[in-house]
N, C-alpha and C positions, 0 to 999 in steps of 0.2 A: 221880822223872820218869823218865821211859823210858830205855832204854838196853839194848845187846844183848851181855852178858856170855857170851861165845860162846870167846871166842880163850884163852887163855895169854898172861898180861900185859893183861891186859882192865882189872886191875881199877887197873893203873900210873895211867889218867887216869878211874876211876871211884872209886878209894878208899871203897870202900859196907861193908856192915855184918857182924854173925857171929848167923848163925840159930842159933837155939836147940835144941838136942836135943830137944826133945817143947814140947807146947804145956800155959801155966801153967790152959788150960779143960779137963787131965786128958786131952790128948787125943797117940796116944802115933806115934811116927815113924809106924808101919806103916800106922796110921789116918787120918793125915794125909796120906801117900801116897797109898792106895785113893782116897781126894773131887779129891785130886790129880789122879792117871790117870783118871779114869773120868771125875770130873765138868765138868771144871774144864779137864782139855788137851786128851779129848774123845781118845786115845789111841784106835786099832781096833786087832786084830789084821793081826799081820804088820808095821805097823809097826817104826821104828828111834827108839829114842827119844835125845840123846844129851845125856846130864848134864855140865855142869861145877861144880866142886865143891875146894876147896880140904882141906887134911889134915886143921879141924874139921866140918867137915862129911860125914865118909865117912858115916857111919851116916846119917843123914837119903838120902844119894846112893844105898846102898845098897837102904835102905828101899825108896826110889823109883824103884829098878832092878829091885826084888822083883817089887813090885805090875804093871811092866811084862810081864818078864818071867810072870807067872801068869796074863794073861790071851792068851799067841801072841804075844805078841811079843817087839819084841827091846832091849835099854839100851847102852847105853856109855858108862859115865864118863871124865869128859874130865881130868885132873886139873889145879892149875896153884897157887900160894902167890907168898907175899908174898916169900919168903928167895929165891924162884927168881926174881920178877921182880927182885929185892936183883940178886942176882948178873948180873944179866941187863944191868945198867945199870954193874957194873963190871968185863965183863970177855968183853962182847962188842963190838968196836967201832963205834961209832957210825953207818960210812958202810955197816952190813948196816938203819939202821933203816927206810929208807923200803923196806925187801923187801915185795914183796907177801905176805899172813899161807898162804899157798898149802896148811901144815898146817890151816890154821883151815877154810879152804873146803872144803878137800876131803872133811872133818868133815861138814861145813853137810850137803857134798852128797847123803850116804847118810842124814842126816836126814830123817826123816821131818815131828818135831817138836824141842822140844828144852828141857829145862828148865834154868836157869843161879839158879842158888843166890851169892847175895853172899859176896864175900870179905871175909873181915875189916879194918877201916879202920887203915893203918898210914899213913901223911905217910912215916913216914923213908926208904922203895919209893923216893919221889923228896927225897930229899935235897942235896941240891949239883947235883942230874940238869940240867943244861945244859934251859934251856927249848926250845930248838930239838932238843932231841931230845923232848921231850915233843909238841913238832908234828909231829915227821916220824912221828911214832909214831899221831899222830892219827890223820895223811893215810892212811897206810898202810891204819891201819882203815877206816877208806871202805869199800872192799872189801867187807864182812864184812858190813858196814849192808850196803849194797847190793845184796848177795845176796841178804838176808832178804825184804828188802824186792820186789824186782824177782821173788823168789818165790814168793812170800806164803808161809816157810817157818813155820808155828803155833810161837808158843812165850809160855810161862811165867817169869820169875823173881821168885825169893820173892829179897823182901825192900824191897824198891823205898827204900833208904836210912835207911831208919831199922830196923835189925832191931838188937837186944839185944844189946851187950855193953860190958864195963870202957870202952875205950879209945873206941868209938863213942860211948859216952857223954858221958865227958869231953869229947870232941872238939864234942857239940853242949850243952856246961855245965851238965849237968844230970845224973842221979844213973843208975846201972844201973836200978832199982825205978820212975822215973818214963820212961825209955823206956821198957822192958817193958812201963808201966801204957799207955804212950801207940799200938804195938804190937802188942797183944793187942787193944786196943780197936777196932782197923780191923782185923785180922782173924776178930774173931768181931763186924761189920757184918750189916743186914740188906741181903742186896745188891740186890731186890726193890726197895728204897728208893736204893740206890748209883745203879743203873740207871735208876733212873724219874728221877730227879734229871742224873741226864747228858743223859740224852736232851732233857729241856726245856734244861738252856744248851746242847748243842749244838744245838738245833732254834732257839733264840735266836740267837746271836752268828752262826752260818751267814750269809758272804756283808756283813756289815752294818758299819759304822765302829763304833770302839770309845775312847769316853774313859774313861781310868785315872787317878785321882786319890790321895789316899792324905794322912795330917796330915803325913809329914816332906817334907812341899814337892811328888810325885811329881804329872805332871797334862801323862799324856803319852794325845796319842790318834792309832791308827791303824788301818787297812781290816784287813779279815778275805780270805783267801783262796775262793773260789766257793765250794770244795771243802768238805764237810761236816767236822766235829773228829770226832777219833776220839777212840772212849771205852777207858777200864781200868775196864771191869764186872768184869772178874776171870774171865769162865769167857769161853772160843771158844766160839762158837753156828755154828750153820749159813751163819747168813747172815754172819757173823764169817768163817768161808771160802771164804764165796762171793765179799766183798769180795775179798780179799787183803791184797797190800802190810800197812801198818799197820796193818792192824782184825786180823792176828792176833797182837799183840804185847799182853802181857797181864803186872800187877804184881800182885803179892801184896805190902800189902794193897792194894787196890781205890783207887778212887773219883776220878780224874785224868779231864778232858776237854780235851783237847790242842788247839790251834789254830794257824794257821800264818800267821803277819801279809803279808799285801800288800806285795811290797817296795816299799821306794820311798817310803812313807805315817807312816813313824810321824815324829809332828811333839812336840817338846817335851820336859819332861823328868820323868828315871826318877832315884829313890832307891832302892837295896836297902838291904834291914834285913841288916846280922850276919850276916858267913856264913864263912866258913876256905875255903883255897884252899889246896888240900897241907899243909895245915896251919898254913898263918899267917891269923890273924885279918885282913880283909880289912872295914871299917866305913865304912861314909856316903860310899858309892861314886855318883857322882854324876855322869850325863853327860844330855848334850845335847843328840837328833836332831834333825836338818832332812831333809826333802826321804831321809829314809829310813833317814840312816845321820848314825853317831855325829860331834861336833861336833868337843867340846869334856868332857874328865873330870877329877875329881878327887875323893878319901878322904879322911878323916882319916883312918885306918890301913893300912895293907897295902896304898898305890898302889903300892909298887915290886915287891910277890911278880905284884900282876896286870899289869900293864903291862909283868913280864917276858914274861908269855907271852902277850899277845895283839900286844906287837907283834915274835913268833918267827911269828905265825898266817900265812894266808894271804889271799887274797881273800876277802870274806863275812865277815870278824874283825868289821865294824865295821857290823852289822844285826842288827834285835830277828831273831832267827830262830824264839820258839816259845811261845806264852803256853796255861799252865797252868790252871784254876778247878779248886778242889779239892769233892765230893759228897759226901766219908766223914762224914755226918754222929755219926755213931760219938766220934770219934774230939775230943780235947781240948783244944789246945797250947798248952801254960802260958807263961809270960809272960815267961818269966826260961829263958835260952836263948840259945843262938848258931844257928837251928835253920835257914840260908841254904835251903837245896830241900829242906832232909830229908822234913817231914812233906806233901808236895805234897798229897797224895791228900786234908787235911783241909778238911771241910764248910768252903767260903770261903777256906781258903789262895788266893795268889794268883803266882804263878810266871811268871817271866820270864826266856829265853833267847837269849841272844847268842848271834851264831854258825851253828856246824854245827847245821843240821835234819833233816837225810839220817832218823831213828828218829822225826822226827815226821811221816815225808811230803811233807815238802819239798826243793827242791834246792840247799839251801847245805850245799856240801859245804868248807868251812871246816875250816883243821885245830883252831882254836881253836871253844872255846865253854866258856862261862860262866850256870851259872844258876843262880837268889837268887831270893827275895821282898819284895815289896812288903809291909810289914806295918801290919793295918788299913786292907783298899785299899779301895775303891770301886770298881766297874763299873757303865756307862752306856751302853747302846745304844737306841739310839732316843726314850733322856727317860725310861727304866725301867734300875730298883736291877737287875741281877741278882746282884751281891753288894756290902751296907752296909756300911762300916764294921768287914771281916772277916768280915760274917756273911753265909752262905748267904741268901736269902729265899727263904722260908715256900712264898708264893706261888705256886709250879711246879709 
């Protein structure tokens, strides 16, 4: 799922995964960095690239910085860590949580491009932290997201929520080797095919009404806004730069197609797949919508955790914020595992986000956001199935 990892403390809300030091397909950090800088991000001589990383990823960050310097551009490495984030909650008064992130904004103002390497997953960062503090930081963080969108600042995130580490694998309920295989299959995909499928999905969905069903009881209808869907094909093209906004934000592995639902149109029943929210299992989460708003909710497990964060959120928390359909055919998600929104880019994977949708080009600024998948979903538009029982249709 899309996220902007720019400022220190961003991992507080994202709780992402760890990027390995080198590709299992044999690419070194430097080879990957060269491809990232030259082909995917399109850095030009004289540009300034801000790279955010934690201590476990310094080698990769330095390789990317070296590639930037080698073409006559400039690199700045922004440091953060889960330990620093934890110390923030322990030592910084809560009254400062709502301050505008002036430091991160200043850094963005000098950047021509950004590269964000996912932080390691660590639920202990927010263990025991009041939901009100997380909500306050989320609201303050809107300023960086809005800056990125308003100025069309190009950026690539490395991870997209599934980068391998023992802790992340444990969070998803699978082995590290299973998570690694899933990640690298997604990264080594056919990007031409990803782009072709993403464009087909975007063309079919834009501005239409959608019905979403699944064996778990989901039966939800909603209309999509007239604006075209954004595609994450992993490459920032000249056309993307010309469009600006969220079009110049990409994630690796690639394969997501994002849409913003039309406010007030969501109606019916939505049942999410099992997910972990700040380390707590949330399963059987069932939401009923009418007039675009959540009217009731229940869960088999984790309702207290979800409800605490939900109640701490502000206006817009009860709305359907974004829809994500995966188009990466190289990825095959194991049936076992508590995946949540993890492999959102896998072909046929359907992920919905509640609340804040600024990163997707929407206008919902709620301090609350929650993404998860609908297992084995079927997506029907104008009588045509784009996704059938979790499989992206091949006739596109």
